[in-house]
Structures are given as C-alpha cells and as structure tokens.
ZADO-148551 format. One record per atom (N, C-alpha, C, O, CB): residue number from 1; x, y, z. Coordinates in steps of 0.02 Angstrom, whole numbers, m for minus. Each point is the difference from the previous one (the first is absolute). Glycine has a CB too. Example, Ala and Ser with C-alpha at 12.3 -4.5 7.8 and 13.67 -1.06 7.14 Angstrom:
{k: 1 | px: 660 | py: m284 | pz: 390}
{k: 1 | px: m45 | py: 59 | pz: 0}
{k: 1 | px: 45 | py: 60 | pz: 0}
{k: 1 | px: 52 | py: m1 | pz: 33}
{k: 1 | px: m147 | py: m58 | pz: 29}
{k: 2 | px: 77 | py: 112 | pz: m98}
{k: 2 | px: 42 | py: 59 | pz: 3}
{k: 2 | px: m39 | py: 55 | pz: 37}
{k: 2 | px: 25 | py: 55 | pz: 8}
{k: 2 | px: 34 | py: m87 | pz: m116}
***
This chain:
{k: 1 | px: 573 | py: m904 | pz: 2026}
{k: 1 | px: 45 | py: 62 | pz: 11}
{k: 1 | px: 74 | py: m12 | pz: m22}
{k: 1 | px: 30 | py: m52 | pz: 13}
{k: 1 | px: m104 | py: 85 | pz: 87}
{k: 2 | px: 96 | py: 12 | pz: m129}
{k: 2 | px: 67 | py: 11 | pz: m3}
{k: 2 | px: 46 | py: 32 | pz: 38}
{k: 2 | px: m7 | py: 49 | pz: 37}
{k: 2 | px: m33 | py: m59 | pz: m117}
{k: 3 | px: 108 | py: m35 | pz: 62}
{k: 3 | px: 59 | py: 39 | pz: 36}
{k: 3 | px: 35 | py: 38 | pz: m21}
{k: 3 | px: 15 | py: m9 | pz: m59}
{k: 3 | px: m10 | py: m57 | pz: 101}
{k: 4 | px: 12 | py: 101 | pz: m22}
{k: 4 | px: 52 | py: 68 | pz: m30}
{k: 4 | px: 66 | py: m3 | pz: 43}
{k: 4 | px: 5 | py: m17 | pz: 59}
{k: 4 | px: m111 | py: 109 | pz: m87}
{k: 5 | px: 161 | py: m70 | pz: m21}
{k: 5 | px: 50 | py: 23 | pz: 58}
{k: 5 | px: 23 | py: 74 | pz: m13}
{k: 5 | px: m4 | py: 27 | pz: m55}
{k: 5 | px: 51 | py: m151 | pz: 70}
{k: 6 | px: m22 | py: 154 | pz: 40}
{k: 6 | px: 11 | py: 60 | pz: 5}
{k: 6 | px: 62 | py: 8 | pz: 44}
{k: 6 | px: 6 | py: m28 | pz: 54}
{k: 6 | px: m125 | py: 52 | pz: m75}
{k: 7 | px: 166 | py: 19 | pz: m9}
{k: 7 | px: 69 | py: 15 | pz: 45}
{k: 7 | px: m17 | py: 83 | pz: 26}
{k: 7 | px: m28 | py: 50 | pz: m23}
{k: 7 | px: 134 | py: m139 | pz: m62}
{k: 8 | px: m71 | py: 71 | pz: 147}
{k: 8 | px: m24 | py: 67 | pz: 44}
{k: 8 | px: 89 | py: 0 | pz: 46}
{k: 8 | px: 35 | py: m48 | pz: 15}
{k: 8 | px: m221 | py: 28 | pz: 8}
{k: 9 | px: 196 | py: 83 | pz: m15}
{k: 9 | px: 48 | py: 25 | pz: 42}
{k: 9 | px: m19 | py: m28 | pz: 58}
{k: 9 | px: m59 | py: m9 | pz: 16}
{k: 9 | px: 85 | py: 109 | pz: m72}
{k: 10 | px: 40 | py: m122 | pz: 102}
{k: 10 | px: m8 | py: m25 | pz: 66}
{k: 10 | px: m27 | py: 49 | pz: 43}
{k: 10 | px: m38 | py: m20 | pz: 44}
{k: 10 | px: 125 | py: m53 | pz: m61}
{k: 11 | px: m70 | py: 147 | pz: 11}
{k: 11 | px: m25 | py: 55 | pz: 34}
{k: 11 | px: m83 | py: m5 | pz: 17}
{k: 11 | px: m34 | py: m2 | pz: 51}
{k: 11 | px: 134 | py: 68 | pz: m111}
{k: 12 | px: m113 | py: m65 | pz: m27}
{k: 12 | px: m87 | py: 0 | pz: m10}
{k: 12 | px: m22 | py: m72 | pz: 41}
{k: 12 | px: m58 | py: 6 | pz: 18}
{k: 12 | px: 51 | py: 60 | pz: m159}
{k: 13 | px: 31 | py: m122 | pz: 158}
{k: 13 | px: m29 | py: m64 | pz: 7}
{k: 13 | px: 11 | py: 12 | pz: 66}
{k: 13 | px: m48 | py: m21 | pz: 33}
{k: 13 | px: 65 | py: m57 | pz: m136}
{k: 14 | px: 36 | py: 108 | pz: 145}
{k: 14 | px: m4 | py: 6 | pz: 72}
{k: 14 | px: m63 | py: 51 | pz: 23}
{k: 14 | px: m37 | py: m7 | pz: 48}
{k: 14 | px: 174 | py: m17 | pz: m43}
{k: 15 | px: m138 | py: 76 | pz: m52}
{k: 15 | px: m80 | py: 27 | pz: 25}
{k: 15 | px: m61 | py: m7 | pz: m7}
{k: 15 | px: m47 | py: 31 | pz: 26}
{k: 15 | px: 96 | py: 19 | pz: m27}
{k: 16 | px: m48 | py: m117 | pz: m58}
{k: 16 | px: m61 | py: m46 | pz: m2}
{k: 16 | px: 0 | py: m34 | pz: 70}
{k: 16 | px: m44 | py: 8 | pz: 42}
{k: 16 | px: 47 | py: m32 | pz: m175}
{k: 17 | px: 62 | py: m22 | pz: 139}
{k: 17 | px: m11 | py: m35 | pz: 64}
{k: 17 | px: m29 | py: 41 | pz: 71}
{k: 17 | px: m33 | py: m28 | pz: 43}
{k: 17 | px: 131 | py: m43 | pz: m99}
{k: 18 | px: m81 | py: 133 | pz: 59}
{k: 18 | px: m18 | py: 43 | pz: 60}
{k: 18 | px: m68 | py: 13 | pz: m1}
{k: 18 | px: m35 | py: 6 | pz: 50}
{k: 18 | px: 139 | py: 47 | pz: m46}
{k: 19 | px: m120 | py: m49 | pz: m53}
{k: 19 | px: m83 | py: 14 | pz: m20}
{k: 19 | px: m35 | py: m45 | pz: 13}
{k: 19 | px: m58 | py: 5 | pz: 18}
{k: 19 | px: 73 | py: 50 | pz: m98}
{k: 20 | px: 23 | py: m117 | pz: 71}
{k: 20 | px: m49 | py: m66 | pz: 3}
{k: 20 | px: m22 | py: m5 | pz: 79}
{k: 20 | px: m57 | py: m2 | pz: 23}
{k: 20 | px: 122 | py: m72 | pz: m128}
{k: 21 | px: m4 | py: 73 | pz: 136}
{k: 21 | px: m10 | py: m11 | pz: 85}
{k: 21 | px: m33 | py: 71 | pz: 9}
{k: 21 | px: m49 | py: m28 | pz: 25}
{k: 21 | px: 166 | py: m55 | pz: 23}
{k: 22 | px: m134 | py: 146 | pz: m47}
{k: 22 | px: m47 | py: 55 | pz: 24}
{k: 22 | px: m67 | py: m14 | pz: m31}
{k: 22 | px: m50 | py: 26 | pz: 23}
{k: 22 | px: 142 | py: 63 | pz: m12}
{k: 23 | px: m92 | py: m116 | pz: m46}
{k: 23 | px: m68 | py: m6 | pz: m62}
{k: 23 | px: m47 | py: m75 | pz: 7}
{k: 23 | px: m60 | py: m9 | pz: m12}
{k: 23 | px: 147 | py: 81 | pz: m89}
{k: 24 | px: m45 | py: m109 | pz: 119}
{k: 24 | px: m20 | py: m87 | pz: 8}
{k: 24 | px: m23 | py: m29 | pz: m56}
{k: 24 | px: m52 | py: m32 | pz: m11}
{k: 24 | px: 16 | py: 42 | pz: 119}
{k: 25 | px: 92 | py: 11 | pz: m152}
{k: 25 | px: m16 | py: m31 | pz: m49}
{k: 25 | px: 39 | py: m65 | pz: 11}
{k: 25 | px: 50 | py: m1 | pz: 36}
{k: 25 | px: m77 | py: 104 | pz: m107}
{k: 26 | px: m2 | py: m174 | pz: 30}
{k: 26 | px: 41 | py: m61 | pz: 31}
{k: 26 | px: 66 | py: m12 | pz: m49}
{k: 26 | px: 54 | py: m25 | pz: 18}
{k: 26 | px: m172 | py: m38 | pz: 32}
{k: 27 | px: 100 | py: 91 | pz: m123}
{k: 27 | px: 68 | py: m6 | pz: m41}
{k: 27 | px: 17 | py: 58 | pz: m52}
{k: 27 | px: m38 | py: 47 | pz: m11}
{k: 27 | px: 20 | py: m172 | pz: 21}
{k: 28 | px: 63 | py: 118 | pz: m34}
{k: 28 | px: 37 | py: 41 | pz: m37}
{k: 28 | px: m72 | py: 18 | pz: m50}
{k: 28 | px: m35 | py: 51 | pz: m4}
{k: 28 | px: 183 | py: m108 | pz: 17}
{k: 29 | px: m150 | py: 0 | pz: m44}
{k: 29 | px: m55 | py: m9 | pz: m72}
{k: 29 | px: m57 | py: 30 | pz: 20}
{k: 29 | px: m35 | py: 34 | pz: m38}
{k: 29 | px: 70 | py: m146 | pz: m9}
{k: 30 | px: m49 | py: 102 | pz: 107}
{k: 30 | px: m89 | py: 43 | pz: 37}
{k: 30 | px: 9 | py: 78 | pz: 1}
{k: 30 | px: m49 | py: 37 | pz: m11}
{k: 30 | px: 17 | py: m137 | pz: 116}
{k: 31 | px: 73 | py: 116 | pz: m97}
{k: 31 | px: 25 | py: 72 | pz: 8}
{k: 31 | px: 0 | py: 15 | pz: m70}
{k: 31 | px: m47 | py: 33 | pz: m23}
{k: 31 | px: 120 | py: m36 | pz: 132}
{k: 32 | px: m25 | py: m16 | pz: m147}
{k: 32 | px: 12 | py: 38 | pz: m67}
{k: 32 | px: m68 | py: m19 | pz: m46}
{k: 32 | px: m15 | py: 44 | pz: m41}
{k: 32 | px: 162 | py: m54 | pz: 46}
{k: 33 | px: m185 | py: m42 | pz: m4}
{k: 33 | px: m75 | py: 3 | pz: m5}
{k: 33 | px: m45 | py: 54 | pz: m8}
{k: 33 | px: m27 | py: 32 | pz: m44}
{k: 33 | px: 50 | py: m110 | pz: 98}
{k: 34 | px: m16 | py: 74 | pz: 28}
{k: 34 | px: m28 | py: 68 | pz: 19}
{k: 34 | px: 4 | py: 65 | pz: m24}
{k: 34 | px: m48 | py: 38 | pz: m10}
{k: 34 | px: 61 | py: m92 | pz: 82}
{k: 35 | px: 47 | py: 64 | pz: m81}
{k: 35 | px: 40 | py: 71 | pz: m30}
{k: 35 | px: m20 | py: 1 | pz: m73}
{k: 35 | px: m19 | py: 54 | pz: m22}
{k: 35 | px: 134 | py: m56 | pz: 100}
{k: 36 | px: m115 | py: m39 | pz: m111}
{k: 36 | px: m9 | py: m17 | pz: m80}
{k: 36 | px: m83 | py: 32 | pz: 5}
{k: 36 | px: m11 | py: 44 | pz: m42}
{k: 36 | px: 106 | py: m182 | pz: 10}
{k: 37 | px: m141 | py: 123 | pz: 70}
{k: 37 | px: m81 | py: m9 | pz: 7}
{k: 37 | px: m1 | py: 73 | pz: 11}
{k: 37 | px: m33 | py: 39 | pz: m35}
{k: 37 | px: m4 | py: m167 | pz: 92}
{k: 38 | px: 84 | py: 150 | pz: 3}
{k: 38 | px: m20 | py: 78 | pz: 11}
{k: 38 | px: 15 | py: 36 | pz: m51}
{k: 38 | px: m40 | py: 46 | pz: m11}
{k: 38 | px: 57 | py: m48 | pz: 118}
{k: 39 | px: 34 | py: m4 | pz: m148}
{k: 39 | px: 21 | py: 37 | pz: m42}
{k: 39 | px: m45 | py: m1 | pz: m67}
{k: 39 | px: m7 | py: 55 | pz: m28}
{k: 39 | px: 117 | py: m71 | pz: 89}
{k: 40 | px: m137 | py: m32 | pz: m87}
{k: 40 | px: m41 | py: m12 | pz: m55}
{k: 40 | px: m61 | py: 32 | pz: 35}
{k: 40 | px: m42 | py: 17 | pz: m42}
{k: 40 | px: 96 | py: m128 | pz: m20}
{k: 41 | px: m71 | py: 125 | pz: 123}
{k: 41 | px: m66 | py: 21 | pz: 21}
{k: 41 | px: 11 | py: 88 | pz: m14}
{k: 41 | px: m42 | py: 34 | pz: m29}
{k: 41 | px: 12 | py: m150 | pz: 133}
{k: 42 | px: 104 | py: 145 | pz: m73}
{k: 42 | px: 3 | py: 48 | pz: m5}
{k: 42 | px: 1 | py: 54 | pz: m75}
{k: 42 | px: m18 | py: 58 | pz: m7}
{k: 42 | px: 57 | py: m115 | pz: 118}
{k: 43 | px: m1 | py: m4 | pz: m171}
{k: 43 | px: m4 | py: 27 | pz: m66}
{k: 43 | px: m67 | py: m2 | pz: m25}
{k: 43 | px: m13 | py: 47 | pz: m38}
{k: 43 | px: 124 | py: m79 | pz: 17}
{k: 44 | px: m165 | py: m16 | pz: 35}
{k: 44 | px: m66 | py: 23 | pz: m12}
{k: 44 | px: m44 | py: 48 | pz: 14}
{k: 44 | px: m47 | py: 22 | pz: m32}
{k: 44 | px: 67 | py: m100 | pz: 29}
{k: 45 | px: 15 | py: 96 | pz: 81}
{k: 45 | px: m39 | py: 77 | pz: 15}
{k: 45 | px: 33 | py: 51 | pz: m29}
{k: 45 | px: m40 | py: 47 | pz: m8}
{k: 45 | px: 2 | py: m75 | pz: 115}
{k: 46 | px: 101 | py: 43 | pz: m130}
{k: 46 | px: 31 | py: 43 | pz: m32}
{k: 46 | px: m37 | py: 10 | pz: m76}
{k: 46 | px: m1 | py: 53 | pz: m31}
{k: 46 | px: 109 | py: m86 | pz: 108}
{k: 47 | px: m135 | py: m28 | pz: m96}
{k: 47 | px: m31 | py: 9 | pz: m63}
{k: 47 | px: m66 | py: 24 | pz: 7}
{k: 47 | px: m18 | py: 42 | pz: m42}
{k: 47 | px: 85 | py: m124 | pz: m2}
{k: 48 | px: m104 | py: 65 | pz: 82}
{k: 48 | px: m55 | py: 27 | pz: 21}
{k: 48 | px: m4 | py: 58 | pz: 10}
{k: 48 | px: m43 | py: 32 | pz: m31}
{k: 48 | px: 30 | py: m111 | pz: 64}
{k: 49 | px: 44 | py: 100 | pz: 0}
{k: 49 | px: 29 | py: 89 | pz: 32}
{k: 49 | px: 7 | py: 33 | pz: m61}
{k: 49 | px: m31 | py: 52 | pz: m10}
{k: 49 | px: 111 | py: m75 | pz: 117}
{k: 50 | px: m31 | py: m9 | pz: m160}
{k: 50 | px: 27 | py: 29 | pz: m58}
{k: 50 | px: m83 | py: 14 | pz: m38}
{k: 50 | px: m23 | py: 56 | pz: m5}
{k: 50 | px: 171 | py: m128 | pz: m1}
{k: 51 | px: m178 | py: 20 | pz: m16}
{k: 51 | px: m61 | py: 11 | pz: m41}
{k: 51 | px: m51 | py: 35 | pz: 35}
{k: 51 | px: m46 | py: 21 | pz: m35}
{k: 51 | px: 70 | py: m118 | pz: m23}
{k: 52 | px: m26 | py: 108 | pz: 123}
{k: 52 | px: m58 | py: 54 | pz: 28}
{k: 52 | px: 32 | py: 42 | pz: m7}
{k: 52 | px: m37 | py: 48 | pz: m11}
{k: 52 | px: m26 | py: m86 | pz: 87}
{k: 53 | px: 126 | py: 56 | pz: m79}
{k: 53 | px: 21 | py: 91 | pz: 2}
{k: 53 | px: m22 | py: 23 | pz: m90}
{k: 53 | px: m25 | py: 54 | pz: m18}
{k: 53 | px: 167 | py: m60 | pz: 127}
{k: 54 | px: m122 | py: m59 | pz: m157}
{k: 54 | px: m26 | py: 24 | pz: m73}
{k: 54 | px: m57 | py: 20 | pz: m7}
{k: 54 | px: m18 | py: 37 | pz: m46}
{k: 54 | px: 75 | py: m101 | pz: 7}
{k: 55 | px: m96 | py: 42 | pz: 87}
{k: 55 | px: m83 | py: m1 | pz: 0}
{k: 55 | px: m32 | py: 77 | pz: 8}
{k: 55 | px: m45 | py: 27 | pz: m33}
{k: 55 | px: 47 | py: m153 | pz: 95}
{k: 56 | px: 38 | py: 152 | pz: m3}
{k: 56 | px: m7 | py: 40 | pz: 49}
{k: 56 | px: m24 | py: 57 | pz: m45}
{k: 56 | px: 47 | py: 23 | pz: m32}
{k: 56 | px: 40 | py: m70 | pz: 122}
{k: 57 | px: m152 | py: 82 | pz: m105}
{k: 57 | px: m8 | py: 48 | pz: m38}
{k: 57 | px: m16 | py: 1 | pz: m48}
{k: 57 | px: m13 | py: 49 | pz: m35}
{k: 57 | px: 60 | py: m26 | pz: 77}
{k: 58 | px: m51 | py: m94 | pz: m56}
{k: 58 | px: m27 | py: m24 | pz: m80}
{k: 58 | px: m73 | py: 26 | pz: m17}
{k: 58 | px: m17 | py: 15 | pz: m58}
{k: 58 | px: 87 | py: m132 | pz: 66}
{k: 59 | px: m124 | py: 121 | pz: 60}
{k: 59 | px: m57 | py: 3 | pz: m19}
{k: 59 | px: m30 | py: 54 | pz: m10}
{k: 59 | px: 8 | py: 46 | pz: 40}
{k: 59 | px: m5 | py: m127 | pz: m1}
{k: 60 | px: m39 | py: 87 | pz: m88}
{k: 60 | px: m36 | py: 72 | pz: m12}
{k: 60 | px: m51 | py: 9 | pz: 27}
{k: 60 | px: m29 | py: 49 | pz: m21}
{k: 60 | px: 63 | py: m41 | pz: m66}
{k: 61 | px: m66 | py: m41 | pz: 135}
{k: 61 | px: m67 | py: 19 | pz: 9}
{k: 61 | px: 17 | py: 27 | pz: 88}
{k: 61 | px: 48 | py: m28 | pz: 27}
{k: 61 | px: m130 | py: m74 | pz: m133}
{k: 62 | px: 55 | py: 141 | pz: 137}
{k: 62 | px: m22 | py: 30 | pz: 66}
{k: 62 | px: 8 | py: m39 | pz: 39}
{k: 62 | px: m26 | py: m55 | pz: m12}
{k: 62 | px: m43 | py: 117 | pz: m17}
{k: 63 | px: 111 | py: m54 | pz: 102}
{k: 63 | px: m18 | py: m54 | pz: 46}
{k: 63 | px: 12 | py: 37 | pz: 52}
{k: 63 | px: 46 | py: 40 | pz: m7}
{k: 63 | px: m22 | py: m144 | pz: m47}
{k: 64 | px: m57 | py: 103 | pz: 113}
{k: 64 | px: 0 | py: 29 | pz: 60}
{k: 64 | px: 55 | py: m27 | pz: 38}
{k: 64 | px: 27 | py: m52 | pz: m19}
{k: 64 | px: m144 | py: 71 | pz: 13}
{k: 65 | px: 142 | py: 22 | pz: 73}
{k: 65 | px: 38 | py: m7 | pz: 42}
{k: 65 | px: m19 | py: m75 | pz: 35}
{k: 65 | px: 41 | py: m45 | pz: 11}
{k: 65 | px: m25 | py: 181 | pz: m6}
{k: 66 | px: m74 | py: m139 | pz: 8}
{k: 66 | px: m39 | py: m65 | pz: 20}
{k: 66 | px: 21 | py: m47 | pz: m33}
{k: 66 | px: 34 | py: m47 | pz: 21}
{k: 66 | px: m124 | py: 93 | pz: 5}
{k: 67 | px: 66 | py: m34 | pz: m95}
{k: 67 | px: m7 | py: m65 | pz: m41}
{k: 67 | px: 78 | py: m30 | pz: 0}
{k: 67 | px: 14 | py: m60 | pz: 7}
{k: 67 | px: m122 | py: 107 | pz: m92}
{k: 68 | px: 148 | py: 0 | pz: 78}
{k: 68 | px: 99 | py: 4 | pz: 4}
{k: 68 | px: 10 | py: m61 | pz: 49}
{k: 68 | px: 17 | py: m58 | pz: m13}
{k: 68 | px: 20 | py: 213 | pz: 11}
{k: 69 | px: m59 | py: m118 | pz: 76}
{k: 69 | px: 22 | py: m47 | pz: 48}
{k: 69 | px: m42 | py: m56 | pz: 7}
{k: 69 | px: 27 | py: m53 | pz: 15}
{k: 69 | px: 23 | py: 137 | pz: 38}
{k: 70 | px: m96 | py: m82 | pz: m58}
{k: 70 | px: m17 | py: m76 | pz: m2}
{k: 70 | px: 34 | py: m51 | pz: m49}
{k: 70 | px: 21 | py: m53 | pz: 22}
{k: 70 | px: m125 | py: 99 | pz: 14}
{k: 71 | px: 110 | py: m29 | pz: m109}
{k: 71 | px: 35 | py: m33 | pz: m32}
{k: 71 | px: 58 | py: m17 | pz: 21}
{k: 71 | px: 14 | py: m60 | pz: 0}
{k: 71 | px: m69 | py: 98 | pz: m65}
{k: 72 | px: 106 | py: 15 | pz: 89}
{k: 72 | px: 74 | py: m15 | pz: 18}
{k: 72 | px: m16 | py: m64 | pz: 63}
{k: 72 | px: 35 | py: m50 | pz: 0}
{k: 72 | px: 30 | py: 197 | pz: m28}
{k: 73 | px: m115 | py: m138 | pz: 74}
{k: 73 | px: 3 | py: m32 | pz: 58}
{k: 73 | px: m14 | py: m75 | pz: m24}
{k: 73 | px: 37 | py: m46 | pz: 19}
{k: 73 | px: m76 | py: 153 | pz: 59}
{k: 74 | px: m16 | py: m118 | pz: m123}
{k: 74 | px: m8 | py: m61 | pz: m28}
{k: 74 | px: 72 | py: m34 | pz: m41}
{k: 74 | px: 24 | py: m55 | pz: 16}
{k: 74 | px: m156 | py: 101 | pz: m23}
{k: 75 | px: 156 | py: m10 | pz: m40}
{k: 75 | px: 68 | py: m32 | pz: m10}
{k: 75 | px: 42 | py: m10 | pz: 38}
{k: 75 | px: 37 | py: m46 | pz: m18}
{k: 75 | px: m48 | py: 79 | pz: m55}
{k: 76 | px: 28 | py: m6 | pz: 134}
{k: 76 | px: 38 | py: m21 | pz: 37}
{k: 76 | px: m15 | py: m57 | pz: 35}
{k: 76 | px: 40 | py: m43 | pz: 18}
{k: 76 | px: m11 | py: 140 | pz: m23}
{k: 77 | px: m114 | py: m93 | pz: 17}
{k: 77 | px: 4 | py: m77 | pz: 46}
{k: 77 | px: 6 | py: m46 | pz: m58}
{k: 77 | px: 29 | py: m53 | pz: 12}
{k: 77 | px: m112 | py: 74 | pz: 101}
{k: 78 | px: 58 | py: m10 | pz: m183}
{k: 78 | px: 29 | py: m58 | pz: m39}
{k: 78 | px: 58 | py: m24 | pz: 4}
{k: 78 | px: 13 | py: m58 | pz: 16}
{k: 78 | px: m73 | py: 89 | pz: m77}
{k: 79 | px: 105 | py: 20 | pz: 44}
{k: 79 | px: 77 | py: m26 | pz: 13}
{k: 79 | px: 25 | py: m23 | pz: 71}
{k: 79 | px: 43 | py: m43 | pz: 11}
{k: 79 | px: m20 | py: 123 | pz: m101}
{k: 80 | px: m52 | py: m50 | pz: 128}
{k: 80 | px: 22 | py: m39 | pz: 69}
{k: 80 | px: m30 | py: m81 | pz: 6}
{k: 80 | px: 25 | py: m54 | pz: 16}
{k: 80 | px: m29 | py: 183 | pz: 49}
{k: 81 | px: m48 | py: m110 | pz: m84}
{k: 81 | px: m23 | py: m85 | pz: m13}
{k: 81 | px: 38 | py: m52 | pz: m37}
{k: 81 | px: 21 | py: m53 | pz: 23}
{k: 81 | px: m122 | py: 101 | pz: m26}
{k: 82 | px: 109 | py: m25 | pz: m62}
{k: 82 | px: 41 | py: m40 | pz: m26}
{k: 82 | px: 83 | py: m3 | pz: 31}
{k: 82 | px: 26 | py: m56 | pz: 6}
{k: 82 | px: m115 | py: 77 | pz: m107}
{k: 83 | px: 114 | py: 18 | pz: 114}
{k: 83 | px: 66 | py: 8 | pz: 29}
{k: 83 | px: m9 | py: m28 | pz: 80}
{k: 83 | px: 54 | py: 5 | pz: 29}
{k: 83 | px: m20 | py: 108 | pz: m116}
{k: 84 | px: m54 | py: m124 | pz: 103}
{k: 84 | px: m17 | py: m25 | pz: 78}
{k: 84 | px: 36 | py: 56 | pz: 50}
{k: 84 | px: 36 | py: m17 | pz: 47}
{k: 84 | px: m36 | py: m127 | pz: m80}
{k: 85 | px: m16 | py: 218 | pz: 17}
{k: 85 | px: 3 | py: 48 | pz: 24}
{k: 85 | px: m24 | py: 32 | pz: 50}
{k: 85 | px: m55 | py: 23 | pz: m16}
{k: 85 | px: 75 | py: m36 | pz: m63}
{k: 86 | px: 1 | py: 31 | pz: 155}
{k: 86 | px: m45 | py: 11 | pz: 43}
{k: 86 | px: 25 | py: 48 | pz: 57}
{k: 86 | px: m38 | py: 17 | pz: 45}
{k: 86 | px: m11 | py: m127 | pz: m80}
***
C-alpha cells in the first residue's frame, strides 16, 4: 500500500469529522478510502449505462415485449449483483 498526501480546506475536514462520528468510521483514512471506492463504482455504473444506451435499438430482429421485459430484468439483476445493490 502506498501513502498519498492531500490538502483539504478546514471546512471540508470538519464535515468529514462529523460524518466519521455519524457513520462509525474509525479514521479519516477509512472514510476517504470508502468515498473513493464509492466514486469509482459510480463512474463504472455510468459507463455501463452509457454503453447500454448506445446499444438500445441496435438489434434488427423482432423482439416481443415479454422478451424485452425478461432481458431487462436479467440485466438489472446482473448489475445489482455486480454492484451489491438491493
């Protein structure tokens, strides 16, 4: 593991310290690591949704409403599993 140094305004540090207490984080480092992981996950989700939106309507075959519904349910189940959403 590598150490990094960041500079933050006092007001931001005060907000982080308050959230530490509210959400039972033991250190600022733990809080910041968790925030970074969450942001990376959010960016990955955005990328997946962007890719899905580009694919929408690209199929030339006829698909029934029931097939579309089943496919969308399966896609969301996969995303929920990948990103631990429920």
